[in-house]
N, C-alpha and C positions, 0 to 999 in steps of 0.2 A: 564558415561554421564556427570559427573561434569567437567572432562577435555575436553570432546568433545565440550561442549557448552560454555566453559569459554571464555569470550571476543568476542563472536560471535554476528553478526548483522543479524537478521532474519526478513524477511518481508512477510506478507500474503497480497495478493492483488487480485483484480478482480472487476467485474461489481457490481453496486449497488444491494444489496440483495443476494450476494453470500455467506454470512455467515462469513465474515472476523472477526467481533467482537467476535462471538461465538467461532470460531476456535482459535483465539488469546488467549482467556481466557483458553481454554482447554490446549493449548500449554504451557502457563505460569504455570498452575497447575501441568502439567506433569514435567516440568523443576524443579519447586520448590519441588515436591515430591522426586526428585532425587538430592536434596541438591544443586541445581544450583541457585546462586544468580541472580535473574531476574528482569528486569525493563521494563516497557512499556510506550510509549509516544503517544500523539495524533498528527497526521500530516494531515492537518496543525493545529497548536495549541501548547498546553503545556506551552510555554513561554508566558510572558505578551504580547510581540510583536506579537507572532504567533496567540494568541487567538483573538487579535484585527483584524488581517488580515483574520482569519477564519470567523469572523462575517461579514466582508465586502464581502468575496467570496460567502458565502452561503445564504446571505439575499435575499429572492425572490424579494425584491423591486429593486434590482440592475439588472434588466433585460437587460439594455443597455450595460452591460460590455462585451467587446469583447475578443476574444481568447488570443490575445497578453497580454492584461491586466491580465487576469486569470493566464496565464503562469508565468508572472513576479512576481505576488503576491504569487503564490504557491512556486516559487523558493526562494523568499525572506524569507517566513516563514520557509522553510526547511533549509536554510542556518543558520538562527538563532537557530533553533531546534538542528541542529547537533553540532554547536559550544558550545551551552549553556548546552545541556542535554545529547545528544548521545555520543559525544566524551569523556566527563569525565567518563561516565558509562563504556564504552568499555575499557578505560585506567585503570579502577579499576578492570577489569576482569569480569565484569557483562555481562550476556547475555541480549541483547536488542532485544525486540520483538515489531514490529510495524505492524499495519494494514494500509497500503498505504505508498508509498514512490515515488521515481522518476518514477517507472513503471506506476503509475496512470497518471502522467502528460504526459507521452509518449502516453498512450491510449486515454485520454480525449482530451487534447489540441493538441497533436501531430497528432493522427490519426483522431478522430472524429471532432476535431476543424479545421483540415486542415493545421496546422502549419508545420507538418512533424516530424516524430519520430526522424530522425537523427539530425534535427536542435535542437530539444529539448535536445537530448543527448549532443550535442556540447555545448549548453548553460549551461547545468548542469556541465559538465567537467570544464568549465571556471569559474563557480560561486560557486560550492560546494567543501568543503574540501574532501568529499568522495561521489561519485555518486552512487555506487552499494553496496548492502549488500553482505554478504557471500552466502546467498541463498534467492531466492524469490520464494514463492509458489503462483501460480496463481490458484485461485478457480474459475473454469469455470462453467457457468450456463446459460441456455436459459432465455431470458427475461420474458417469460410467467411463468416459474418456479420461477423466482426471485420476480415477482410482489407481491405475497401475503406476502412476508417477509418484505416489505418496510413499514415504518411508514406512518400513514395517513397524517401527516404533512410533505410534501416533501420540501427539501431545493431547492435552486436555480439550483444546478447542477442536482438533481434528477428530476426536472420539465422539463428538456430538452426533445426533441422529441424522439419517438421510434427509428427513423432512426439514430439519434445521438447515442443512447445507443447501437444499433446494431453495429455501427462502433467502439464504445468503446470496446465491446467484441472482435471484430476482431483485434483491436489494441493490446490487451493483448496477444492474440494467436500468432499474427505476431511477437511480441517482444520475446515471449517464444521460437520461432523457432530459433531466432538469438542468444540468450544468453544461454551459457552453464550452468550458475548458476540458470537458471529458470526451474521450474518444474510445470507441469499442473496437477491439481486434479479435478475430476468430483465432483462439489459441489452439484449436484442434489441428491446424495446418502444421506442416513440417517447420522445424526451428528456423531455417533460413527465410522461409516465406513470412513467418510471424515477425521476424526481425525487420524485414523489408517494409512490412506494413506499419510497424511501430515507427520506423524512421520516417516514412512518408507523412504520417500524422504529425510528427514532431516538426518536421520541416515546414509543413503547411500552416501549423498553428503558430510557430514562432518566427517564421520568415517574413 
């Protein structure tokens, strides 16, 4: 496992309430138990610049923000995160685990926001040092199953309409069909089963 995950970039993504944070923690623990040096970052966020952008993006007071503004802010935070934090960690042979990355922007702004997934990808390829991780696990879940998992204090993105979030889910699934490095896991299962399925996909993809 140490050699398998050395210098690998792994992302867990999916709709709000799918369990990304929980599964990321379990994946990090599993990697560390196997003597893999592992780091995790927040997207958007982590860097000083990224955290300021995150505050702007998720503040419910900014209801007037349009899709293009969202898209460019997410991409700016991501560009800083990669150059300042992710790239150095990968160069040191560490395994980098994130919950959210470019896949989120494709699903939210690209599909649900109507900008277009392929246009998001083109912008990412032009603006990011690296657009895609080694593997992306999409944790798929129905909106009704995800709702009880959400915090009572919803951020600006979480407060968007049910129709918007349905399109987000479809955006993730559409992207997964097109990308060979994407794997879909049913996130409605119990935590341990989801973790096992995540690990099986990672082992198969990177082994």
